[in-house]
C-alpha positions as CSV (number, residue, x, y, z in Angstrom):
1,M,129.9,36.1,77.4
2,A,126.3,35.2,77.9
3,K,123.8,37.5,79.2
4,K,123.6,37.6,83.1
5,I,120.1,36.7,84.9
6,P,119.2,40.1,86.2
7,V,118.1,39.9,89.9
8,T,115.8,42.2,91.7
9,V,116.3,42.3,95.6
10,I,113.1,43.6,97.5
11,T,113.8,44.9,101.1
12,G,111.6,46.4,103.6
13,F,110.4,46.1,107.0
14,L,108.0,43.6,108.7
15,G,104.5,44.0,107.0
16,S,105.8,46.8,104.5
17,G,104.2,45.1,101.5
18,K,107.2,43.2,100.0
19,T,105.0,40.0,99.3
20,T,102.1,41.9,98.0
21,L,104.2,43.8,95.7
22,I,105.7,40.5,94.4
23,R,102.7,39.3,94.0
24,H,101.5,42.0,91.6
25,L,105.0,41.7,89.9
26,L,103.8,38.1,89.2
27,T,100.7,38.7,88.0
28,H,101.3,41.4,85.6
29,N,104.9,40.1,84.3
30,Q,104.4,41.1,80.8
31,G,105.5,37.6,79.7
32,R,108.4,37.2,81.6
33,R,109.6,34.0,83.5
34,I,110.1,35.3,86.6
35,A,111.8,32.8,89.2
36,V,111.3,34.0,93.1
37,I,113.4,33.5,96.4
38,V,111.6,34.0,99.4
39,N,113.2,34.6,102.9
40,E,110.3,32.5,104.7
41,F,109.8,32.4,108.7
42,G,108.1,29.4,109.8
43,E,107.8,25.9,108.5
44,L,104.3,26.3,106.9
45,G,105.7,28.7,104.2
46,I,102.7,31.3,104.0
47,D,104.3,33.8,101.7
48,G,105.6,31.2,99.3
49,E,102.3,29.7,99.1
50,L,100.7,33.2,98.5
51,L,103.2,33.6,95.8
52,K,102.8,30.5,93.9
53,S,99.2,30.7,93.6
54,C,99.9,33.7,91.4
55,Q,99.9,33.3,87.7
56,V,103.7,33.4,86.9
57,C,103.1,33.6,82.9
58,P,100.2,33.6,80.7
59,E,100.9,29.9,80.0
60,D,101.6,28.8,83.4
61,E,104.9,27.4,82.0
62,L,106.5,28.3,85.2
63,E,103.7,28.0,87.9
64,T,105.5,25.2,90.0
65,P,106.9,24.9,93.3
66,S,110.5,25.1,91.7
67,N,110.1,28.8,90.5
68,I,109.4,29.8,94.0
69,V,111.9,29.0,96.2
70,E,111.7,29.5,100.2
71,L,114.4,29.9,102.7
72,T,113.2,29.3,106.0
73,N,116.4,29.2,108.2
74,G,116.4,32.7,109.3
75,C,117.5,36.0,107.8
76,L,119.4,35.7,104.7
77,C,122.1,38.3,105.6
78,C,123.1,35.8,108.0
79,T,122.6,32.8,106.0
80,V,124.1,34.0,102.7
81,Q,126.7,31.3,102.1
82,E,124.9,28.5,103.7
83,E,121.3,29.1,102.2
84,F,121.7,31.8,99.2
85,L,124.8,30.3,97.4
86,P,123.1,26.8,96.6
87,T,119.8,28.3,95.8
88,M,121.3,30.6,93.1
89,Q,123.6,28.0,91.7
90,A,120.4,25.9,91.0
91,L,118.7,28.7,89.7
92,I,121.6,29.6,87.4
93,A,121.6,26.2,86.1
94,R,118.2,26.7,84.9
95,K,119.3,30.2,83.1
96,D,117.5,29.2,79.7
97,D,114.1,29.1,81.6
98,I,114.5,32.3,83.4
99,D,114.1,35.8,82.5
100,C,114.6,37.2,86.0
101,I,114.8,36.9,89.6
102,L,113.2,38.3,92.6
103,I,114.6,38.1,95.9
104,E,112.3,38.8,99.1
105,T,114.3,39.6,102.2
106,S,112.8,39.1,105.7
107,G,112.0,42.3,107.4
108,L,115.1,42.4,109.3
109,A,117.4,41.7,106.7
110,L,120.8,44.2,106.2
111,P,120.8,44.1,102.3
112,K,124.4,44.7,101.6
113,P,125.9,41.1,102.7
114,L,123.3,39.8,100.2
115,I,124.5,42.1,97.4
116,T,128.2,41.7,98.3
117,A,127.3,37.8,97.3
118,F,126.9,38.7,94.1
119,R,131.0,39.6,93.9
120,W,131.5,35.6,94.4
121,P,132.7,33.9,91.4
122,E,130.0,31.0,91.7
123,I,127.4,33.9,90.9
124,R,129.3,36.9,89.2
125,T,129.8,35.6,85.6
126,A,126.0,34.4,85.6
127,A,123.8,36.9,87.5
128,T,123.7,40.7,88.3
129,V,121.8,42.8,90.6
130,D,119.2,44.6,88.5
131,A,118.3,47.1,91.6
132,V,117.8,47.3,94.9
133,I,113.8,48.2,96.1
134,T,113.0,49.3,99.3
135,V,109.4,49.2,100.4
136,V,108.4,51.8,103.0
137,D,105.3,51.2,105.1
138,C,103.9,55.1,104.5
139,D,101.4,54.7,107.3
140,A,104.0,53.4,110.0
141,V,106.8,56.0,109.0
142,A,104.0,59.0,108.9
143,D,103.2,57.8,112.4
144,G,106.7,58.2,113.7
145,R,107.6,54.4,113.4
146,F,110.1,53.3,111.1
147,A,108.2,49.7,111.2
148,S,104.5,48.7,112.4
149,D,105.7,47.5,115.6
150,P,109.5,49.3,116.3
151,A,109.7,47.7,119.8
152,A,109.1,44.5,118.4
153,V,111.7,45.0,115.5
154,D,114.5,46.2,118.0
155,A,113.9,43.2,120.3
156,I,114.3,40.8,117.3
157,G,117.2,42.5,116.0
158,Q,119.0,42.7,119.3
159,E,117.7,39.4,121.4
160,D,117.0,36.8,118.9
161,E,120.4,34.8,118.9
162,N,119.4,34.1,114.8
163,L,120.0,37.3,114.0
164,D,123.4,38.0,114.9
165,H,123.6,41.6,113.9
166,E,122.5,44.0,116.8
167,T,120.6,46.4,114.5
168,P,119.0,49.6,116.3
169,L,115.7,50.4,114.3
170,Q,117.2,53.6,112.9
171,E,120.2,51.8,111.7
172,L,118.3,49.2,110.0
173,F,116.1,52.0,108.4
174,E,119.2,53.7,107.0
175,D,120.7,50.6,106.0
176,Q,117.8,49.6,103.7
177,L,117.4,53.0,102.3
178,A,120.8,53.4,101.5
179,C,120.9,50.1,99.4
180,A,118.1,51.3,97.4
181,D,117.7,51.9,93.7
182,L,114.4,52.8,94.0
183,V,111.7,53.2,97.0
184,V,108.1,52.2,97.3
185,L,106.2,54.2,99.3
186,N,103.1,51.5,100.1
187,K,99.9,52.1,101.9
188,A,99.9,55.5,101.0
189,D,96.0,55.3,101.3
190,L,96.3,55.0,104.9
191,V,97.8,58.5,105.4
192,S,97.0,62.5,104.7
193,A,98.3,64.7,102.2
194,E,100.5,66.2,104.8
195,Q,101.7,63.0,106.2
196,Y,102.6,61.7,103.0
197,Q,104.7,64.7,102.5
198,Q,106.1,64.2,105.8
199,T,107.4,60.7,105.1
200,I,108.7,61.8,101.6
201,D,110.8,64.4,103.3
202,L,112.1,61.8,106.2
203,V,112.9,59.3,103.2
204,N,114.6,61.7,101.3
205,R,116.8,62.8,104.5
206,E,118.0,59.3,105.0
207,L,119.0,58.6,101.3
208,P,122.6,59.2,100.6
209,R,122.0,60.0,96.9
210,A,119.4,60.8,94.4
211,V,116.9,57.8,94.2
212,K,113.6,57.5,92.4
213,I,110.6,57.4,94.9
214,V,107.3,56.2,93.7
215,T,103.9,55.9,95.5
216,S,102.2,52.5,95.9
217,D,99.0,51.4,97.0
218,R,98.6,47.7,97.7
219,G,101.7,47.1,96.0
220,I,100.6,48.3,92.8
221,V,103.6,49.6,90.8
222,D,104.4,49.3,86.8
223,V,106.4,46.1,86.3
224,N,108.5,48.4,84.3
225,T,109.2,50.8,86.8
226,I,110.7,47.7,89.0
227,L,112.4,45.5,86.6
228,G,114.9,46.6,84.0
229,L,116.5,49.2,86.1
230,N,120.3,47.7,84.9
231,A,122.1,49.0,87.9
232,A,124.6,46.0,88.5
233,V,124.7,47.2,92.1
234,E,127.4,44.9,93.1
235,D,129.6,46.8,91.0
236,H,128.9,50.1,93.0
237,L,128.8,48.9,96.8
238,E,130.8,51.8,97.9
239,D,128.4,54.0,97.1
240,R,125.7,52.3,99.2
241,P,127.2,53.3,102.9
242,S,126.3,50.9,105.8
243,H,126.6,51.3,109.7
244,H,128.2,47.7,109.2
245,D,130.7,48.0,106.7
246,A,133.6,47.3,109.2
247,E,132.1,44.1,110.5
248,G,132.6,40.6,109.1
249,E,130.3,38.1,107.8
250,H,127.4,37.7,110.3
251,E,127.5,34.2,112.0
252,H,124.0,32.2,112.1
253,D,122.0,30.3,114.9
254,D,119.6,27.7,113.3
255,D,116.9,28.8,116.2
256,I,114.2,30.4,114.8
257,N,111.5,31.7,117.5
258,S,108.3,30.7,115.8
259,I,105.3,28.4,116.1
260,N,103.2,26.7,113.4
261,L,99.5,25.9,114.0
262,V,97.5,23.6,111.6
263,L,93.8,23.6,113.0
264,D,91.1,21.3,111.4
265,R,88.3,23.9,111.8
266,E,86.8,27.1,110.4
267,F,86.8,30.4,112.1
268,D,84.8,33.5,111.9
269,P,87.1,36.2,110.9
270,E,86.0,38.6,113.6
271,S,86.2,36.1,116.2
272,L,89.6,34.8,115.2
273,R,90.8,38.5,114.9
274,Q,89.8,39.4,118.2
275,K,91.6,36.3,119.8
276,L,94.9,37.2,117.5
277,E,94.5,40.7,119.2
278,L,94.6,39.7,122.5
279,L,97.2,37.2,121.9
280,V,99.5,40.2,120.8
281,K,99.0,42.1,123.8
282,E,99.5,39.2,126.3
283,Q,102.8,38.0,124.3
284,E,105.5,39.5,122.3
285,I,104.2,38.4,119.4
286,Y,105.6,40.5,116.1
287,R,104.2,38.7,113.2
288,I,100.9,36.7,112.6
289,K,100.0,35.2,109.0
290,G,98.0,32.4,107.6
291,F,95.3,31.2,105.7
292,V,91.8,30.5,107.4
293,A,88.8,28.4,106.4
294,V,85.6,30.4,106.9
295,P,82.4,28.8,107.4
296,N,80.0,28.8,104.4
297,K,82.7,30.5,102.4
298,P,84.5,28.8,98.9
299,M,87.2,31.2,99.3
300,R,90.3,31.1,100.9
301,L,91.0,33.7,103.8
302,V,94.7,35.4,104.1
303,I,95.3,37.2,107.5
304,Q,98.3,38.9,108.4
305,G,99.4,41.0,111.4
306,V,102.0,43.1,112.3
307,G,101.9,44.3,115.9
308,N,98.5,45.3,116.7
309,R,97.5,45.9,112.9
310,F,95.5,43.0,110.9
311,E,94.5,43.1,107.4
312,Q,92.7,40.2,105.6
313,F,91.4,39.2,101.9
314,Y,90.4,35.9,100.2
315,D,92.5,35.1,97.8
316,R,91.4,32.3,96.0
317,P,88.9,29.2,96.1
318,W,89.8,26.1,98.2
319,R,91.1,23.2,95.7
320,T,89.0,20.1,95.8
321,D,92.4,18.1,96.7
322,E,93.3,20.1,99.7
323,P,91.8,20.2,103.5
324,R,89.9,23.2,104.5
325,E,92.3,23.8,107.4
326,T,93.2,27.1,109.0
327,K,97.1,27.4,109.0
328,L,98.4,30.2,111.1
329,V,102.1,31.2,111.9
330,F,103.3,33.3,114.8
331,I,106.7,34.6,115.2
332,G,108.2,36.5,118.1
333,Q,110.2,36.0,121.3
334,S,109.4,33.8,123.7
335,I,105.8,32.7,122.3
336,D,104.1,30.3,124.6
337,P,102.9,27.7,122.3
338,V,100.5,26.5,124.9
339,A,98.6,29.8,125.5
340,I,98.2,30.1,121.6
341,T,96.8,26.7,121.3
342,T,94.7,27.1,124.4
343,A,93.7,30.7,122.9
344,L,92.3,29.2,119.7
345,A,91.0,26.0,121.2
346,V,87.7,24.7,120.2
347,G,84.7,22.9,121.9
348,R,84.1,19.5,121.9
349,S,81.8,19.8,118.7
350,E,85.0,21.1,116.8
351,R,88.4,19.1,116.8
352,G,92.0,21.0,116.4
353,N,95.2,19.9,116.3
354,S,98.4,21.9,116.1
355,A,101.6,21.0,114.4
């Protein structure tokens, strides 16, 4: 029998650092030809664009849009059959050009429904789940939260019809850990030694079996620690209890509460951040991410916010064939697009547009 493609599933809460970890794996792939499926919210595809900007292999053989597949119709655990199956079949057809696949789930995904799909005949003979990696936000857990904004996560999971499963924050935390073959404690540099130990103790209490825990700063983990674990997870689902084992498959509603803005103007980073922080206070905005054009800067600024916590960095120079536009995605509940557009409005000398 031909060798199966190993698939690594990377799960964790909103803002825990999943995309950052995958970027690190792509840029330190040690010659592996890696394909990525990213569960994206928002038509602008911010996470997918961030991953596409990575060097997938030294010769750039696979640095093409087809190597990063974006699923934008909601939480993967609700769209396994509609979204995931055809995507996996397309990648399996390219198995001679792929050494492994990474799947980044949304911050609210239940891992087990996705793993179960690897038992389907269309996938089982050609791919196997090498491991489930659960990324934990060290700072958020140490602060007594299982996510950067627990109220927001609960609100999404229980009120957004697109996410048909009603998952309290504690249960989602436990389900993501219960499926893990490896836990990555990210953002450990933001906590004290005492908080770090408290986080480890909490994670260990939630793990149903012995699982290795590693520490990460900005997603930096040895690629050999993440890939090649050979867990064949789909064959051992009974060892990974879930609060939703008795439930049937999740139904899916296409409605996603997100707003995409494309503005043909530049922003001062501090001024923009203040506006975004104010918007978060005024509306139920759970996630903000995007690219910003900064005056007199040749580099593209990446800005990411979860709850009231923001971070930013310059990822690459603007290409000569792309417009210097500011692109932002807002994710939340009952977001007012007019209020957001007005808050980011410009004067007569500067023009903006939204899409």
